[in-house]
C-alpha positions as CSV (number, residue, x, y, z in Angstrom):
1,M,-4.2,36.5,-31.5
2,K,-6.9,33.8,-31.4
3,K,-4.7,31.4,-33.3
4,L,-1.9,31.9,-30.8
5,T,-4.2,31.2,-27.9
6,K,-5.5,28.1,-29.6
7,N,-1.9,26.9,-30.2
8,W,-1.0,27.4,-26.5
9,Q,-4.2,25.5,-25.4
10,S,-3.2,22.7,-27.7
11,R,0.3,22.5,-26.2
12,A,-1.2,22.8,-22.7
13,F,-3.4,19.7,-23.5
14,W,-0.3,17.7,-24.6
15,K,1.6,18.9,-21.5
16,N,-1.2,18.0,-19.1
17,L,-1.6,14.6,-20.8
18,S,2.2,14.0,-20.7
19,N,2.2,15.0,-17.0
20,F,-0.6,12.6,-16.2
21,W,0.9,9.6,-18.0
22,G,4.3,10.5,-16.5
23,L,2.9,10.4,-13.0
24,V,1.0,7.2,-13.7
25,A,4.2,5.6,-15.1
26,I,6.3,6.7,-12.1
27,L,3.8,5.3,-9.6
28,L,3.5,2.0,-11.5
29,F,7.3,1.7,-11.6
30,L,7.5,2.3,-7.9
31,V,4.8,-0.3,-7.2
32,D,6.4,-2.7,-9.6
33,F,9.8,-2.3,-8.1
34,F,8.7,-2.8,-4.5
35,S,6.4,-5.7,-5.4
36,F,9.1,-7.7,-7.1
37,H,7.8,-7.0,-10.6
38,V,4.3,-8.2,-10.2
39,Y,3.0,-5.3,-12.2
40,D,5.7,-5.3,-15.0
41,V,3.1,-5.6,-17.8
42,A,1.2,-2.6,-16.6
43,S,4.2,-0.5,-16.0
44,S,5.8,-1.3,-19.4
45,S,2.5,-0.6,-21.2
46,V,2.1,2.8,-19.5
47,A,5.8,3.6,-20.1
48,V,5.2,3.2,-23.9
49,I,2.2,5.5,-23.7
50,Y,4.1,8.1,-21.7
51,I,7.1,8.2,-24.1
52,G,4.7,8.5,-27.0
53,V,2.7,11.3,-25.5
54,L,5.9,13.1,-24.2
55,S,7.4,12.8,-27.8
56,L,4.2,14.4,-29.3
57,Y,4.3,17.2,-26.7
58,V,8.0,18.0,-27.1
59,G,7.8,17.6,-30.9
60,S,4.8,20.0,-31.2
61,K,6.6,22.5,-28.9
62,E,9.8,22.4,-31.0
63,F,7.8,22.7,-34.2
64,Y,6.1,25.8,-32.8
65,R,9.5,27.2,-31.6
66,W,10.9,27.0,-35.2
67,K,7.7,28.2,-36.8
68,T,7.4,31.4,-34.8
69,K,9.3,34.4,-35.8
70,G,11.3,36.1,-33.0
71,K,12.1,34.6,-29.7
72,F,10.0,31.7,-28.4
73,Q,9.7,31.5,-24.7
74,S,8.4,28.2,-23.2
75,K,6.4,28.5,-20.0
76,Y,7.5,25.0,-18.9
77,F,10.8,23.6,-17.7
78,G,11.7,20.1,-18.8
79,E,14.5,20.1,-16.3
80,I,12.0,19.3,-13.6
81,H,11.0,16.1,-15.3
82,V,14.6,15.0,-15.8
83,I,15.4,15.8,-12.2
84,F,12.4,13.8,-11.0
85,W,13.1,10.8,-13.1
86,T,16.8,11.0,-12.0
87,I,15.8,11.0,-8.3
88,V,13.6,7.9,-8.9
89,M,16.5,6.2,-10.8
90,A,18.9,7.0,-7.9
91,I,16.4,5.6,-5.4
92,F,16.1,2.4,-7.4
93,V,19.9,2.0,-7.7
94,I,20.6,2.6,-4.0
95,I,17.8,0.4,-2.8
96,G,18.7,-2.3,-5.3
97,F,22.3,-2.2,-4.1
98,L,21.3,-2.2,-0.5
99,S,19.0,-5.1,-1.0
100,H,21.9,-7.2,-2.4
101,G,20.0,-7.8,-5.7
102,L,16.7,-8.7,-4.1
103,L,15.1,-5.7,-5.7
104,N,16.0,-5.1,-9.3
105,I,15.4,-2.0,-11.5
106,P,12.8,-2.8,-14.1
107,P,14.4,-2.8,-17.6
108,E,11.4,-0.8,-18.9
109,F,12.2,1.9,-16.3
110,I,15.8,2.2,-17.6
111,A,14.5,2.4,-21.2
112,T,12.0,5.1,-20.1
113,Y,14.6,7.0,-18.2
114,I,17.0,7.0,-21.2
115,S,14.1,8.1,-23.5
116,V,13.2,11.0,-21.2
117,L,16.9,12.1,-21.1
118,G,17.1,11.7,-24.9
119,I,14.0,13.7,-25.6
120,F,15.2,16.5,-23.2
121,A,18.6,16.6,-24.9
122,I,17.1,16.9,-28.4
123,S,14.8,19.6,-27.2
124,Q,17.7,21.5,-25.6
125,Q,19.8,21.2,-28.9
126,S,16.8,22.4,-30.9
127,K,16.5,25.4,-28.6
128,S,20.2,26.1,-28.8
129,F,20.2,25.9,-32.6
130,K,17.2,28.2,-32.8
131,L,18.8,30.8,-30.6
132,K,22.0,30.8,-32.6
133,G,20.2,30.9,-36.0
């Protein structure tokens, strides 16, 4: 039982770290977008860190899913992250359109958004394969 608790604590660490860097990335992208890309170096650096930490978290979660016998039940829902990033993307697209090109979506944001979608899709496929197997 102690090993299981330690494992959950480890995943909780990566989840909290992922949430922290995700929030910092979103905030920096918002600031960068509305300041005409003055902070693009900071936002792109943080985006790389966020995707790395998110990949480590999801990878460890999927590894544990496949390692455990029986049904693995995650306590966290990745859909919330995808919805949140999608809302920010929609805001950027709409405001960019309404500004007639004055405000542009940072390319790093697009890459980060696609990475978040990809990581989520891979996690969902892994979950589906595990449930079928």
